[in-house]
N, C-alpha and C positions, 0 to 999 in steps of 0.2 A: 787842553793845550798847556804846555809849559811856558814859562816866562820867555825863553828864547824864541819860541814860536810866535808869541804875541809881538815881540819886538820886531822880528823879521816881517811879519804881516804888516805891521804899522809902517815899517821902513819902506816897503814896496808900495804901500798906499801913498805915502809921502812922495816917493820918487815919481809915481804916476801924476800926482798933483803938480810937481815941479815940471815934469815933461809937458803937461797941459799948458803951462804958462809960457813956455817957449813956443810962441804961436806966431806964425807968419801967414797973413791972408793970401791964399793962392787962388781960391775960387770964392765967390760970394758966400756960399753956404758952408763950405768945408775948409778950415784952416790947416796948414801944415803944422804939426806938433811933434813932440818926441814921446807921446804916450805909447805908441806902438812899441818902441824900444823897451819901455818899462814893463808893459804887459807881457811881452815875449820873454824878457829877462826874468820876470817874476816866476813864470812857469819853469823855465830852464834851471833856475837857481834854487827855488823853494820847493819844487815838485808840485804835483797836482793839487793836493789839498790846500797847502798854505798859499800857493800861487793864486788859485781861484778865490780863496778867502780874502787875500789882499785886495783883489779887484772888486769884490763885493763890498768890502769896507770903503773903498774909494767911492763907489756908487752911493752907498748909504750916507757918507759924509756930504756928498753933493745934494742928495735928495732932501736932507734935513736943512739945507740952506747954507752950508759952508761953501765958500767960493773956490772950489777945487777944480772945476771944469775949465776948459780953454777960455782965455780972456776973463778969468775970474768969474765965470758963470756959476750959477747955483740953482738948485730947486728943481721941482718936477717939470717946469716948462722946458728946461734944457733936456731932461731925460725923454720928454715926449715932443721934442722939437726936431729940426732938420738933422742934427747930428746924433740924435738919441740912439739910432740903430747901432752906430759905431760903439757908443758907450755900453750898451747892453751886451755887446759881443765880448767885451774884455774878460769877464770871468770865464767864459767858454773857451776863448783862445788860450788863456793862461792854463786852464785845465788840460786842454789838448797837448800843449807843449810840456806841461808837467807830467802827464802820463808817460810821454816818451822819455823824459829825464829820469823818472822813477824806474822805468823798465831798464834803461841803460845802467843805472846805479845797481839794480838787482843783478845785472849780468856782469858786474865788475867794471862798468864803464866802457867795455869794449863796444865799439860802434856808436859811442855817444854822439859824435859830430854828425854822421849821416842820419841817425835816427832823429835827433833833435832838430836838425836842419829841415828834414821832411815835415816834422810836426809844426815847425814855424811856418812853412809854406801853407800847411792846412790851416793853421791859426790865422794867417793873413787872409786866406780865402773866407773864413768865417767872419772876420772883421769886415771885409769888403762886402760879403753877401748881406749881412745884417745891416751894414751901413747903407747900401743901395736900397734895400727894402725900406729902411727908415726914411730916406730922402723922399721916396714916393709916398709912403704911408702917412708921413707927417706933413705932406703938402709942399715940400721944397721944389720938387720937379714933377712933371706930369707922367713920365714913362721910365721904365727900368733902363732902357737904352740911354736916355738922357742922364739918368742918375749915374750910370756907369761912366759916362763921359765926364761928369762933374766930380764924381766921388771915388773913382779908381784911377783913370788914365793919368791925371797929373801927379799922382802920388806913388804909383807903383815902383818906379826905380828907386825913389827915396826910401820907401818902406823896405825894399829888398836890402838896401844898404844898412838900414836900422836893424833889420833881422840879422844880418851878417855880424854887425858889431855886437848885438845882444848875444849871439852864439859865442863869439870870441871872449866877451866879458864873462859869460857864464862858465865857460870852460876854465878860464883863469881863476875865477872865484872858487869854483869847486876844487880845483887843484890846490889852491892855497888854504882852503878850509874844508878838509875832508869830512868834518862833522856834518856839513850840509848834505853831502852825497850819502853819508851813512844814515842820515835822518829822513831822507826823502821817502815819502809814501808811508813813513811810520813816525809822524810828528810826535815828539815827546820821547823818542828812544835814546836821547842823549841829554846831558845836563847843560 
């Protein structure tokens, strides 16, 4: 990876950290944060490889004890706690959105908005799916149905808004910085 790739990966890991600290308790086990925005934007702007790596860096920073998770949480207990499933989904969601962004860039950005919007929907499904499994697996709620009530229903419309804003921001950033679109999927192909 070139220096610019490392900077972009670090930037989106930092943006996810900032998004985590903008935390409003909605449900006892799952807070409202802006992490979903950062995760989806990472994939849409950086592409599959760099977007996923940015989220892996975020998870590694938290795993080693830096207070990057919501409410300045840190460590393995958070990753294996009630919201751990959501956290584990971030690199996968960024990868999915990034694959769509890379394909759109390879096609000359025709169809970027519908392709990336669909991928963001799939990314949200992955975040919710793993989040719900984590709520049950890590003992926060007893059933998948209850986990969906706690971990999806109160957040769905807000996350759809975050996805829409992430799509608009990504489209603007890519338009203003063509080097990002040119480099997607081929990190290091620019200086």
